[in-house]
FIMAR-703892 format. One line per 8 residues: number of its first residue (from 1); their letters; for each residue y, x, z of C-alpha. Coordinates in Angstrom, 2 decimals. Each point is the difference from the previous one (the first is absolute). Layout:
NUM	A	Y,X,Z ~ ... .
//
This chain:
1	MDVALPHW	-33.03,180.24,-126.37 ~ 1.34,3.34,-0.99 ~ 0.29,0.91,-3.40 ~ -1.26,3.88,1.23 ~ -0.64,1.76,3.25 ~ 3.07,0.91,2.33 ~ 1.71,3.20,-0.69 ~ 2.99,2.07,-0.54 .
9	VFKKTDPD	2.42,0.33,-2.87 ~ 2.43,2.03,-0.78 ~ 1.91,-0.41,-3.17 ~ 0.59,2.54,-2.50 ~ 3.67,0.82,-1.03 ~ 1.14,1.30,-3.56 ~ 2.28,3.23,-0.21 ~ 2.77,-1.86,-1.03 .
17	DTQRDSVT	-0.23,-2.03,3.20 ~ 2.55,0.23,2.54 ~ -1.29,1.47,3.25 ~ 1.31,-2.49,2.80 ~ -1.19,1.03,2.94 ~ 0.65,-2.37,3.05 ~ 2.79,0.93,2.32 ~ 0.10,-3.40,2.24 .
25	GEFFKSTR	-1.63,1.42,2.83 ~ 3.20,2.06,0.35 ~ 2.25,-3.48,1.15 ~ -2.41,-0.21,3.04 ~ 1.75,2.18,2.88 ~ -1.99,-1.66,3.21 ~ -3.71,1.78,1.08 ~ -2.51,-1.34,-2.26 .
33	LESVIREG	-1.54,-1.95,2.88 ~ 3.54,-2.20,0.31 ~ -0.04,0.36,-3.67 ~ -3.33,-1.55,-0.90 ~ 0.55,-2.53,3.39 ~ 3.30,-1.71,-1.64 ~ -1.34,0.34,-3.56 ~ -3.54,-1.62,1.20 .
41	IQNSLDAR	2.06,-3.01,2.36 ~ 2.75,-0.75,-2.29 ~ -2.57,-0.78,-2.86 ~ -2.12,-2.25,2.22 ~ 3.38,-1.98,1.41 ~ 1.12,-0.48,-3.89 ~ -3.41,-0.96,-1.01 ~ 0.37,-2.80,2.97 .
49	SGAAPADV	-1.64,-3.37,-0.84 ~ 1.06,-3.41,1.88 ~ 1.80,0.12,3.60 ~ -2.81,2.01,1.94 ~ 0.81,3.29,0.72 ~ -0.85,3.24,-2.19 ~ -3.45,1.35,1.83 ~ -0.53,3.63,-0.84 .
57	RIYYSGAE	-3.12,2.14,1.34 ~ 0.67,4.05,0.46 ~ -2.63,2.21,0.16 ~ -0.29,3.79,0.33 ~ -3.34,1.22,-0.02 ~ 0.18,3.46,1.68 ~ -2.50,2.43,-0.14 ~ -2.47,-2.13,1.78 .
65	AAVDGHAY	-0.12,-2.66,-2.48 ~ 0.18,2.34,-2.93 ~ -1.81,-0.93,-3.21 ~ -2.53,2.89,-0.64 ~ 1.76,2.07,-3.30 ~ -3.20,0.43,-1.87 ~ -0.06,-4.13,0.10 ~ 3.72,-0.20,-1.10 .
73	AANFRGEI	-0.43,2.40,-2.52 ~ -2.94,-1.95,-1.52 ~ 1.59,-3.30,-0.50 ~ 3.87,1.31,-0.45 ~ -0.28,3.93,-1.34 ~ -2.23,1.64,-2.17 ~ 0.56,2.35,-2.78 ~ 2.51,-1.71,-1.81 .
81	ADAHYTNE	2.35,-0.67,3.33 ~ -0.69,3.44,0.92 ~ 1.58,2.13,-3.19 ~ 2.98,-2.23,0.79 ~ 0.66,0.35,3.37 ~ -1.17,3.88,0.13 ~ 2.15,0.89,-3.26 ~ 2.71,2.20,1.45 .
89	QSGLANVP	2.90,-2.13,-2.16 ~ -1.26,-3.09,1.91 ~ 2.81,0.37,3.07 ~ -2.97,-0.37,2.24 ~ 0.13,2.85,3.35 ~ -2.87,-0.63,2.22 ~ -2.65,-1.60,-2.34 ~ -2.78,-1.14,2.28 .
97	AVDEHCEF	-3.38,1.92,-0.20 ~ -3.05,-2.08,-0.91 ~ -2.04,-0.16,3.17 ~ 3.76,-1.05,1.79 ~ -0.44,-2.76,2.26 ~ 3.03,-2.46,-1.59 ~ 2.19,-1.21,2.98 ~ 1.70,-3.21,-1.23 .
105	MTIEDFNT	2.78,-3.08,0.40 ~ -0.16,-3.47,-0.74 ~ 2.87,-2.51,-0.03 ~ -1.60,-3.84,-0.26 ~ 2.80,-2.93,-0.51 ~ -1.73,-3.59,0.78 ~ 1.86,-3.49,-0.72 ~ 1.03,1.61,-3.45 .
113	TGLTGSLD	-0.27,-0.62,-3.43 ~ -1.77,2.90,-1.24 ~ 0.62,1.75,-3.27 ~ -0.16,-3.03,-2.42 ~ 0.27,-0.29,-3.41 ~ -2.08,1.11,-3.42 ~ -2.23,3.66,0.39 ~ -0.15,-0.31,-3.95 .
121	TCPTQEEL	3.14,-1.21,-1.30 ~ 3.63,1.63,0.55 ~ 2.15,-3.08,1.14 ~ 3.17,-0.42,-2.80 ~ 3.18,0.70,1.71 ~ 1.01,-3.60,0.38 ~ -3.24,-0.63,1.77 ~ 0.93,2.78,2.57 .
129	ENDRKKGN	3.84,-1.53,0.65 ~ -1.08,-3.30,0.74 ~ -3.50,-0.19,1.37 ~ -0.80,2.46,2.39 ~ -3.43,-0.18,0.55 ~ -0.48,0.83,-3.60 ~ 0.83,3.14,0.64 ~ -0.89,1.24,3.26 .
137	YYNFFFKE	-2.93,1.80,-1.31 ~ 1.80,2.01,-2.75 ~ 2.86,0.66,1.85 ~ -1.72,2.14,2.65 ~ -2.28,1.93,-2.18 ~ 1.93,0.59,-3.42 ~ 3.70,-0.21,1.25 ~ 2.41,2.22,1.73 .
145	NRSDKNGA	3.85,0.41,0.75 ~ -0.37,-3.82,-0.78 ~ -1.16,-3.09,1.72 ~ -0.21,-3.61,0.01 ~ 1.46,-0.18,3.69 ~ 3.47,-1.26,-1.27 ~ 0.72,-2.68,3.03 ~ 1.84,1.12,3.07 .
153	GSLGSWGS	-3.01,-0.68,1.72 ~ -1.70,3.10,-1.14 ~ -0.15,3.19,2.35 ~ -0.50,2.00,-3.49 ~ 1.10,-0.49,-3.21 ~ -0.07,3.37,-1.54 ~ -4.35,0.05,-0.98 ~ 0.00,3.88,1.07 .
161	GKIMFMQA	-0.99,-0.28,3.74 ~ -3.99,-0.44,-1.03 ~ 0.05,3.88,-1.12 ~ 0.62,0.69,4.04 ~ -3.95,-1.29,0.48 ~ -1.13,2.89,-2.76 ~ 3.27,2.63,1.77 ~ -2.47,-0.64,3.46 .
169	SRLMTSFT	-3.05,1.34,-1.51 ~ -1.31,3.89,-0.62 ~ -1.56,-1.35,-3.50 ~ 3.57,-1.63,-0.89 ~ -2.41,-3.47,-0.38 ~ -0.34,-3.98,1.33 ~ -2.44,-2.12,-0.38 ~ 0.61,-4.13,0.38 .
177	FSSRENES	-1.46,-2.80,0.45 ~ 1.15,-3.57,-0.46 ~ -1.48,-3.47,0.47 ~ 2.28,-2.76,-1.99 ~ -0.34,-4.06,0.17 ~ -0.49,-1.74,-3.07 ~ -0.71,2.58,-2.42 ~ -3.19,0.42,-2.54 .
185	VPRFVAGR	-0.43,3.69,1.90 ~ 0.40,-0.66,3.22 ~ -0.55,3.57,1.24 ~ 0.82,3.70,-1.23 ~ 0.01,3.44,1.11 ~ 2.21,2.33,-1.87 ~ 1.19,3.90,0.65 ~ 3.16,2.04,-1.36 .
193	TVLMSRTI	0.89,3.47,0.40 ~ 2.99,2.13,-0.90 ~ -0.11,3.52,-1.08 ~ 2.23,2.32,-1.61 ~ -0.22,0.23,-3.98 ~ -2.52,2.62,-0.44 ~ -2.41,1.30,-3.08 ~ -3.66,0.33,0.08 .
201	DGDMFGPD	-2.18,1.79,-2.34 ~ 2.84,-0.36,-2.83 ~ 0.41,-4.09,1.02 ~ 3.47,-0.55,1.35 ~ 0.10,-3.19,2.80 ~ 2.32,-1.85,1.36 ~ 0.79,-0.39,3.73 ~ -1.74,-3.43,0.84 .
209	GWFGTEAP	-3.59,-0.42,0.34 ~ -2.16,-3.90,0.33 ~ -3.41,-0.78,1.76 ~ -1.32,-2.66,-1.52 ~ -1.31,-1.02,-3.54 ~ 0.70,0.09,-3.01 ~ -0.14,-2.94,-2.76 ~ -1.17,0.70,-3.56 .
217	MENPPQRY	3.18,0.39,-2.65 ~ -1.04,-1.04,-2.96 ~ 2.45,-2.85,-1.74 ~ 1.94,-0.51,3.61 ~ 2.00,-2.89,0.37 ~ 3.65,-0.07,0.91 ~ 0.66,1.36,2.77 ~ -3.41,0.82,1.05 .
225	MRKRPVTD	-0.40,2.21,2.87 ~ -3.14,2.68,-0.32 ~ 0.48,1.13,3.71 ~ -2.40,-2.19,1.85 ~ -0.87,-0.43,3.84 ~ -3.17,0.20,1.66 ~ -0.98,-3.83,-0.05 ~ -4.19,0.60,1.20 .
233	EARIEEFR	-0.55,-1.55,3.19 ~ -2.64,2.34,1.31 ~ 2.08,3.02,-0.66 ~ 3.02,-1.87,1.90 ~ -2.38,-0.83,2.86 ~ -0.63,3.99,-0.06 ~ 3.70,0.73,0.03 ~ 0.39,-2.34,2.95 .
241	KMFRLERS	-2.00,1.42,1.93 ~ 0.47,3.97,-0.34 ~ 3.69,-0.62,0.92 ~ -0.62,-2.63,2.66 ~ 1.95,-2.55,-1.30 ~ 0.48,-3.33,2.13 ~ 0.83,-1.85,-3.09 ~ -2.99,-2.24,-1.80 .
249	SEPGTSVV	1.52,-2.51,-2.56 ~ 3.20,-1.11,1.83 ~ 2.97,0.15,-2.17 ~ 1.68,3.27,0.21 ~ 0.27,3.75,-0.48 ~ -1.75,2.98,1.43 ~ 1.62,3.52,-0.82 ~ -2.34,3.19,1.03 .
257	IPYLNLEN	1.63,3.16,0.01 ~ -3.21,3.13,0.12 ~ 0.21,3.35,1.03 ~ 3.09,-0.47,1.79 ~ 2.75,2.69,0.24 ~ 0.09,-0.12,3.49 ~ 2.90,2.35,1.15 ~ 4.00,-0.68,-0.79 .
265	ENGDGEFT	2.30,1.99,-1.00 ~ 0.25,2.02,3.03 ~ -3.68,0.84,0.06 ~ -0.61,-2.80,2.97 ~ -3.09,-2.18,-0.04 ~ 1.81,-3.31,-0.02 ~ -3.06,-2.89,-1.09 ~ -0.52,-0.95,3.42 .
273	RENIVRAV	-0.71,-3.80,1.90 ~ 3.32,0.82,2.10 ~ 2.02,1.09,-3.49 ~ -0.80,-2.85,-2.18 ~ 0.58,-2.53,2.88 ~ 3.74,1.93,0.36 ~ 0.81,-0.22,-3.40 ~ -1.49,-3.69,-0.68 .
281	LKNFMVAI	2.34,-0.86,3.06 ~ 3.27,2.26,-1.29 ~ -0.05,-1.45,-3.40 ~ -1.58,-3.88,0.50 ~ 1.20,-0.90,3.55 ~ 2.28,-2.49,-0.98 ~ -2.55,-1.63,-2.68 ~ -2.37,-0.23,2.90 .
289	IGGNLKVT	2.38,-1.63,2.74 ~ 0.59,-2.22,-2.85 ~ -3.73,-0.99,-0.19 ~ -0.18,0.90,-3.70 ~ -2.02,2.62,0.58 ~ -3.38,1.17,2.02 ~ -1.16,3.59,-0.25 ~ -3.61,0.56,1.25 .
297	IKTGLDDA	-0.49,4.31,0.63 ~ -3.34,1.00,0.35 ~ -1.35,4.25,-0.08 ~ -3.08,1.38,-0.32 ~ -3.70,-1.32,1.64 ~ 2.58,-1.82,2.78 ~ -0.70,-3.67,0.04 ~ 3.34,-0.31,1.75 .
305	EIVLDSES	3.09,-1.21,-2.12 ~ 3.53,-0.03,0.84 ~ 1.21,-3.33,-1.23 ~ 4.25,-0.60,-0.80 ~ 0.84,-3.21,-0.24 ~ 3.05,-2.18,1.20 ~ -1.83,-0.13,3.45 ~ -1.85,3.09,0.81 .
313	IKKEKKYL	3.01,2.42,-1.33 ~ 1.38,-1.12,3.43 ~ -2.36,2.56,1.62 ~ -0.19,2.48,-2.95 ~ 3.49,0.91,0.02 ~ -1.37,2.87,2.09 ~ -0.76,1.79,-3.11 ~ 3.49,0.26,-1.16 .
321	PDEPDNRS	2.49,2.87,1.73 ~ 2.56,-0.69,2.97 ~ 2.77,1.98,-1.59 ~ 0.72,0.95,-3.52 ~ -0.06,3.40,-1.46 ~ 2.33,-1.09,-2.52 ~ -2.20,1.61,-3.10 ~ -3.37,-2.39,0.02 .
329	NIVTRLHY	-0.05,-1.36,3.21 ~ 3.24,-2.94,-0.40 ~ -1.97,-2.95,1.06 ~ -0.96,0.34,3.86 ~ -0.94,-2.80,2.20 ~ 3.11,-1.14,1.00 ~ 0.79,-0.84,-3.28 ~ -3.62,-2.19,-0.28 .
337	SLAAKSMA	1.57,-1.57,3.23 ~ 3.29,-0.99,-2.04 ~ -1.75,-1.46,-2.45 ~ -2.55,-1.70,1.85 ~ 3.46,-1.80,1.87 ~ 2.10,-0.29,-3.01 ~ -2.89,-1.62,-2.29 ~ -1.66,-2.58,2.81 .
345	DDFPEGQA	0.72,-3.69,-0.40 ~ 1.36,-0.18,3.75 ~ 3.08,2.47,-1.07 ~ 2.39,-1.61,2.22 ~ 3.00,-1.55,-1.99 ~ 2.45,1.31,2.33 ~ -0.96,4.04,-1.02 ~ 0.20,-1.22,-3.87 .
353	YMLKHIAP	3.02,0.37,-2.03 ~ 0.98,-1.08,-3.46 ~ 3.28,2.48,-1.56 ~ 2.34,-1.96,-2.37 ~ -0.54,-0.03,-3.52 ~ 3.30,1.58,-1.59 ~ 0.63,-0.61,-3.72 ~ -3.17,-1.13,-1.12 .
361	GSRSQWCD	1.67,0.29,-3.59 ~ -0.06,4.13,0.34 ~ -2.63,2.38,1.01 ~ 0.14,0.37,3.57 ~ 2.01,2.46,1.91 ~ -0.12,0.86,4.03 ~ 3.06,-1.73,1.66 ~ 1.24,-1.23,3.37 .
369	AMFEGLNL	0.29,-3.74,-1.26 ~ -3.97,0.33,-0.42 ~ -0.15,-0.29,3.61 ~ 2.68,-2.81,0.74 ~ -1.18,-2.48,2.50 ~ -1.89,2.35,2.04 ~ 0.64,1.39,3.52 ~ -0.98,3.30,-0.42 .
377	KAIKKQIA	0.99,0.74,3.78 ~ -3.07,-2.24,0.57 ~ -2.18,1.29,-2.62 ~ 0.70,3.57,1.23 ~ -0.77,-1.13,3.85 ~ -3.59,-1.50,-1.40 ~ -0.59,3.74,-1.65 ~ 1.01,1.90,3.01 .
385	SGKCVRFI	-2.55,-2.64,2.30 ~ -3.07,1.34,-1.88 ~ 0.28,-3.57,-2.41 ~ -1.29,-0.01,-3.58 ~ 2.59,-1.31,-2.70 ~ -0.26,-0.61,-2.91 ~ 2.40,-0.95,-2.84 ~ -0.63,-1.48,-3.50 .
393	VPMTIQAR	1.97,1.72,-2.30 ~ 1.23,-2.23,-3.50 ~ 0.38,2.14,-2.87 ~ 1.31,-0.84,-4.12 ~ -2.02,2.06,-2.28 ~ 2.24,0.83,-3.49 ~ -3.26,0.06,-2.24 ~ 0.53,0.29,-4.11 .
401	SETNRSEP	-0.20,-3.34,-1.34 ~ -3.47,-0.97,-2.42 ~ 1.87,-1.16,-2.86 ~ 2.89,3.01,-0.27 ~ -0.88,2.81,2.36 ~ 3.93,0.96,0.10 ~ 0.97,-3.43,1.99 ~ -1.25,0.24,3.61 .
409	KYVKDTFS	-1.82,-2.82,1.39 ~ 0.34,-0.52,3.98 ~ -2.96,-0.82,2.17 ~ -0.14,-0.71,3.80 ~ -2.58,1.58,2.41 ~ 0.06,1.30,3.48 ~ -1.89,2.41,2.02 ~ -0.18,0.32,3.89 .
417	VSILSVDE	1.23,2.77,2.34 ~ -1.91,0.26,3.49 ~ 1.14,2.71,2.73 ~ -0.79,0.96,3.38 ~ 2.00,2.63,2.15 ~ -2.28,2.03,2.46 ~ 1.03,2.45,2.89 ~ -1.75,3.45,-1.01 .
425	AVSYRTAF	2.47,1.95,-2.41 ~ -2.32,-0.05,-3.17 ~ 0.94,-0.03,-3.45 ~ -2.00,-3.11,-1.72 ~ 0.07,-0.09,-3.83 ~ 0.61,-3.47,-1.22 ~ -3.17,-1.86,-1.68 ~ -0.08,-1.77,-3.40 .
433	YRKGLLID	-2.21,-2.02,-1.01 ~ -0.38,-2.06,-2.87 ~ -2.39,-2.52,-0.47 ~ -1.53,1.51,2.50 ~ -0.43,3.65,-1.30 ~ 1.49,2.77,1.79 ~ 2.86,1.43,-1.93 ~ -0.16,3.64,2.13 .
441	SASKKSFV	2.97,1.98,-1.99 ~ 2.28,-3.20,-0.57 ~ 2.30,1.62,2.37 ~ 0.28,3.17,2.21 ~ 2.60,-1.38,2.34 ~ -1.05,0.05,3.52 ~ 1.13,-1.79,3.09 ~ 0.21,1.25,3.45 .
449	RYVSLVLI	-0.84,-2.19,2.62 ~ -0.63,-2.91,-2.58 ~ -3.32,-0.87,-1.86 ~ 0.48,-1.90,-2.85 ~ -2.09,-2.14,-2.72 ~ 1.01,-1.46,-3.39 ~ -2.26,-2.66,-1.75 ~ 0.37,-0.70,-3.57 .
457	DGENLAKC	-1.91,-3.06,-0.53 ~ 2.42,-1.70,-2.80 ~ -1.40,-0.70,-3.51 ~ 3.75,1.37,-1.47 ~ 0.38,3.00,2.05 ~ -3.38,0.92,-0.08 ~ -0.24,0.04,-3.98 ~ 3.31,1.82,0.08 .
465	LVASEPPS	-0.93,2.76,2.49 ~ -3.63,0.67,-1.36 ~ 1.57,0.55,-3.83 ~ 1.72,3.42,1.88 ~ -3.10,1.01,1.71 ~ -2.40,2.74,-1.32 ~ -3.51,-0.04,-0.57 ~ -0.74,0.69,3.29 .
473	HGSWDYTA	2.47,-2.90,1.26 ~ 1.07,2.55,2.79 ~ 4.06,-0.40,-1.16 ~ 2.60,-1.66,-1.63 ~ 1.64,1.71,-2.59 ~ 3.62,-1.33,-1.44 ~ -1.07,2.11,-3.07 ~ -3.21,-1.50,-0.75 .
481	KRIKENYF	-0.17,-1.52,-3.87 ~ -1.41,-2.97,0.87 ~ 2.72,-1.04,2.56 ~ 2.77,1.33,-2.26 ~ -1.27,-2.04,-2.82 ~ -0.02,-3.47,1.67 ~ 2.74,0.53,2.74 ~ 3.70,0.43,0.35 .
489	APSAHISF	0.78,2.70,2.56 ~ -3.44,1.14,1.41 ~ 1.70,2.24,2.35 ~ 2.02,-2.40,1.46 ~ -3.07,-2.20,0.46 ~ -2.19,2.43,1.61 ~ 2.99,1.33,2.27 ~ 0.64,-3.47,1.13 .
497	VTSAVGEI	-3.68,-0.39,1.48 ~ -0.53,3.92,1.29 ~ 3.41,-0.19,1.94 ~ -0.47,-3.44,1.73 ~ -0.98,1.13,3.67 ~ 2.58,2.94,-0.12 ~ 2.78,-2.99,-0.90 ~ -1.33,-2.35,2.68 .
505	LNRIESAD	-0.27,2.45,2.61 ~ 3.63,1.10,-1.11 ~ 1.37,-3.35,0.63 ~ -2.21,-0.57,3.39 ~ 0.97,3.57,1.61 ~ 4.05,-0.63,-1.19 ~ -0.70,-3.63,1.51 ~ 1.51,0.47,3.07 .
513	KDPDWCPL	2.02,3.04,0.36 ~ 3.75,-0.09,-0.98 ~ 0.56,2.38,-3.44 ~ 1.31,3.21,0.90 ~ 3.26,1.05,-0.99 ~ 0.48,3.34,0.16 ~ 0.30,1.91,-3.33 ~ -2.87,0.57,-2.33 .
521	IGSFSIPK	-1.44,2.86,1.33 ~ -3.16,-0.45,2.07 ~ -0.85,-3.26,-1.67 ~ -0.48,1.61,-3.63 ~ -0.96,3.86,-1.24 ~ 3.88,0.67,-0.89 ~ 1.37,3.27,-1.20 ~ 2.91,1.13,1.48 .
529	EVDDEPKK	3.12,1.27,-2.09 ~ 0.75,3.55,0.39 ~ 3.74,-0.74,0.82 ~ -1.51,-2.09,2.87 ~ -0.87,2.84,1.94 ~ 2.51,2.13,2.18 ~ -0.09,3.63,-0.95 ~ -1.50,2.10,2.59 .
537	AKKPTPKK	2.61,2.84,0.93 ~ -1.61,3.43,-0.86 ~ -0.65,2.46,2.97 ~ 2.61,2.60,0.08 ~ -1.02,3.46,-1.38 ~ -0.59,2.81,2.33 ~ 3.28,2.10,0.08 ~ -0.44,3.83,-1.64 .
545	PDQDEPDT	1.40,2.73,1.70 ~ 2.35,0.14,-2.69 ~ 1.20,-3.19,-0.88 ~ 2.42,-2.50,1.09 ~ -0.99,-2.99,2.42 ~ -0.73,-2.58,-2.37 ~ 1.99,-3.44,0.42 ~ -1.69,-2.53,2.18 .
553	PEPPEDPK	-1.39,-3.22,-2.02 ~ 1.67,-2.96,0.26 ~ -2.55,-2.71,1.49 ~ -1.31,-2.57,-2.44 ~ 1.78,-3.41,-0.21 ~ -1.65,-2.88,1.96 ~ -1.11,-2.36,-2.61 ~ 1.80,-3.14,-0.97 .
561	PIPEGLPE	-1.15,-2.82,1.49 ~ -0.51,-3.09,-2.06 ~ 2.74,-2.54,-0.10 ~ -0.58,-2.97,1.99 ~ -0.52,-2.99,-2.90 ~ -1.73,1.72,-2.64 ~ -2.72,-1.93,-1.47 ~ -2.78,2.95,1.83 .
569	ELLHLAKL	0.13,-2.41,3.02 ~ -0.05,-3.40,-2.23 ~ -3.13,1.05,-2.52 ~ -3.67,0.47,1.38 ~ -2.72,1.53,-1.40 ~ -3.09,0.25,0.74 ~ -3.42,0.83,-1.39 ~ -2.65,-2.05,-0.08 .
577	QSKTGFTI	-3.43,0.82,1.53 ~ -1.94,-0.31,-2.94 ~ 1.82,2.99,-1.17 ~ 0.56,-2.84,-3.51 ~ 3.88,0.20,0.06 ~ 2.93,-0.62,2.55 ~ 2.25,-2.96,0.65 ~ 3.96,0.06,0.33 .
585	SVKPDRVA	1.57,-2.91,2.57 ~ 3.39,-0.85,2.15 ~ -0.02,-1.51,2.48 ~ 2.38,-3.45,-0.16 ~ 2.70,0.69,2.82 ~ 0.85,3.66,-1.86 ~ 3.04,0.49,-1.38 ~ 1.56,2.84,-2.68 .
593	EKGYPFKA	3.24,1.03,1.03 ~ 1.05,1.28,-3.21 ~ -0.83,-3.64,-1.77 ~ -2.08,-1.32,-2.64 ~ -1.58,0.70,-2.14 ~ -1.00,3.49,-0.37 ~ -3.46,1.90,-1.11 ~ -2.22,1.59,1.69 .
601	FYKMGYAP	-2.07,3.03,-2.40 ~ -3.29,1.19,0.82 ~ -2.60,2.55,-2.19 ~ -3.54,0.31,0.60 ~ -2.69,1.79,-0.94 ~ -3.63,1.35,1.06 ~ -0.28,3.49,2.64 ~ 0.75,2.56,-0.97 .
609	FNKTKWSP	3.20,-1.51,-0.97 ~ 3.38,1.55,0.01 ~ 2.98,-1.86,-1.58 ~ -0.50,-0.64,-3.44 ~ -3.84,0.88,-0.28 ~ -1.57,-2.89,-1.45 ~ -2.00,-0.77,-2.93 ~ -0.13,-3.56,-2.06 .
617	NDFDLKDS	-4.22,0.22,0.54 ~ 0.36,-0.98,3.66 ~ 2.32,-2.90,-0.65 ~ 2.31,-1.43,-1.18 ~ 2.45,-2.65,2.44 ~ 1.13,-1.54,-3.66 ~ -2.68,-0.96,-1.63 ~ -3.39,0.53,1.81 .
625	ATIAIALE	-3.05,-1.71,0.23 ~ -0.65,1.33,3.35 ~ 3.31,-0.20,1.97 ~ 1.26,-3.41,1.40 ~ 3.62,-0.68,1.21 ~ 0.51,-3.22,1.81 ~ 1.92,-1.92,2.49 ~ -1.47,-1.55,3.35 .
633	DPAQSEIV	1.58,-3.25,-1.43 ~ 1.65,-0.58,-3.70 ~ 2.61,-1.84,2.12 ~ 1.38,4.26,1.23 ~ 0.89,0.34,-3.61 ~ 3.04,-1.20,0.96 ~ 0.55,2.70,2.30 ~ -1.49,2.95,-1.96 .
641	EFSGDGNK	-0.70,1.05,-3.48 ~ -1.94,2.96,-0.79 ~ -1.03,2.01,-2.90 ~ -2.31,2.74,-0.91 ~ -0.61,2.78,-2.48 ~ -2.14,2.67,-0.09 ~ -0.31,1.43,3.26 ~ 3.54,-1.73,1.32 .
649	LVVRVKKQ	0.58,-2.84,1.68 ~ 3.69,-1.77,1.02 ~ 0.31,-2.64,2.08 ~ 3.39,-2.45,-0.45 ~ 0.59,-1.64,3.52 ~ 2.48,-2.63,-0.87 ~ 1.44,-2.06,3.29 ~ -1.43,-0.11,3.40 .
657	GAFRLSVT	-3.51,-0.92,1.17 ~ -3.86,0.57,0.55 ~ -2.19,1.58,-3.13 ~ -3.26,1.51,-0.45 ~ -0.98,1.42,-3.05 ~ -3.11,1.75,-0.25 ~ -1.16,2.80,-2.57 ~ -3.52,0.34,-0.58 .
665	GFDPNRDL	-3.16,1.47,-1.90 ~ 0.19,3.43,0.46 ~ -3.20,2.08,0.37 ~ -0.82,0.14,3.67 ~ -2.16,3.38,-0.90 ~ 3.23,1.55,-0.33 ~ 3.19,0.45,2.04 ~ 2.88,-1.47,-0.61 .
673	EITRQRYD	3.69,1.70,0.45 ~ 3.72,-1.46,-0.25 ~ 3.09,1.74,-0.16 ~ 2.52,-0.84,2.52 ~ 2.13,-3.22,-1.11 ~ 3.54,-0.19,-1.08 ~ 2.65,-2.60,-0.42 ~ 2.11,-1.12,-2.46 .
681	YSEANPPA	3.22,-2.04,1.28 ~ 2.05,-0.16,-3.15 ~ -0.16,-3.85,-0.53 ~ 0.32,-0.69,3.92 ~ 2.66,-2.44,0.82 ~ 2.26,1.46,1.34 ~ -0.85,3.00,-2.20 ~ -0.89,2.78,1.66 .
689	ESGEAMTE	2.66,3.16,0.56 ~ 0.43,2.77,-3.03 ~ -2.51,2.48,1.35 ~ -2.60,-2.36,0.97 ~ -2.09,-1.16,-2.70 ~ -3.19,1.19,-1.21 ~ -0.91,-0.51,-3.57 ~ -3.86,-0.11,-1.25 .
697	EEV	0.88,3.30,-2.24 ~ 0.82,1.75,3.40 ~ -3.59,-0.94,1.61 .
//
């Protein structure tokens, strides 16, 4: 039985307590609907019990099934709560009147564990670390910006997302009903509100409010918790009926959001059945196709339900857009078709390819050697014919050792890349899914006529990437504290994943094309030297009556042709389609007539770039955790050697032979520019004639 009747508890603060208001909601940039859907379903997937799919029910009351305002107020408002809600410092902009009907949303999960753990005693740190079931209740209600979701299989790990349930309420309030197995108290209801710090009748209050009961505080034992949930069965049943909850005693958790904030940031209504279905499909399409998730959506008094599972999703894909807008609607029906084909158990073996794992003792870098043994021309024909192809990409992750953080520990994993060609000249962004959850801002790179999908399901890679994610889990940030603390070269790891589609397409696109051996202009954005431009003759000035006839201007000299045999005809520089770098290569039958060895010099930077304008904050070829310089085959080091320093690259060709040098890791969202190349024949055998050598200082 409860110690007291359910009521709101607001904790007073002392004048010298720090006023700390929650800013967690600032991390969530999606619409309120998407943020609520993402948080509710990822919590359910994390709490999944056994092999059965997590079963989630989403219900939106609409106006027709809204709770009577007076009935809601009698149970969950009252004089004390309204004094805080209506306070001008509360942060609430549109407090509902007492007689206003309460439109609400509920998110319930089944086949999950529920919020297990003690309701009256705070678990020890050891219990929180070693036994998740003992901390579910405590972590959900009393921890923010920390979580028990430490495994790679968890979709979230900050413990901050639950603020979105309150952010979606005009009262910044949410309620939770949970049923647990093998617990002394099997069912409970509790409520939370998060307001701004405020003063009422001279008393100062912190942001948090608790709906439940309070236990006495006389001689409390260690780790004793005063705040308690509602455990009275009669009141729980009344709560269930008021908010039309499906759950009775099945293990799991139900979240209720009262007085929904029905407008998005643009002032448009967004809580409709169609928008709910679309948000679920967009963010969890892969989890549904894979049989890990089932979602049922119901609205108002309509008995009709929309069920999204591995079978029914085939017909419900109609809620996805035909084409992307590359802002919010990045996942289309074509992305669904690609996911369904590439994830099928009977996916054709002849359309699945395993890339080669290069240098497993160091972090992974894209290079041509990864594609060794693959018939890229045949793969290109498969894609052109409309077939889906799938690549398994091996990867080495450079983690920090647990015993010595300055020492690397190399772990292996894989991820998959699926590609589908389409006829329409439409630009499609790659959809990245980590453990079934869409990471919608992982990369903004798009590809014309190609639909692409990247799935990260491996434990090691998922653990690395989740450490780089903000509380919204919508992007990968290599500057995030957690990934920097646990991994070397975070930017290189993230870039290896986000550039995968471009790296693969670049090699497929060039599979059956002979390299263009023209000078670099056209392949790259290369500023021309001023002296290379032939000067235009000035127009003669009109003769004045008392002025002598001007001399006829000499016609400009024709630009000198490039002598035959210079390395402009040998070395070929090509930009990668992924915009992450470039390659320098030479054909085996090309010969430097002036002899070997010779050096080629390159200078580069992000636009706008003119000669020496470059910042070491952009990149450093000598010492960079991002830029990788590598030969396609280590054996090619007998033909060529290279060195980088700052924004300069020196390539020394020692003898005749084919090689391919890749320079990758540049920011794909910025335009890379390179100055015209220059050469040094001072070491050539036979030696260069006097005056033909070009030293590095002269570049």
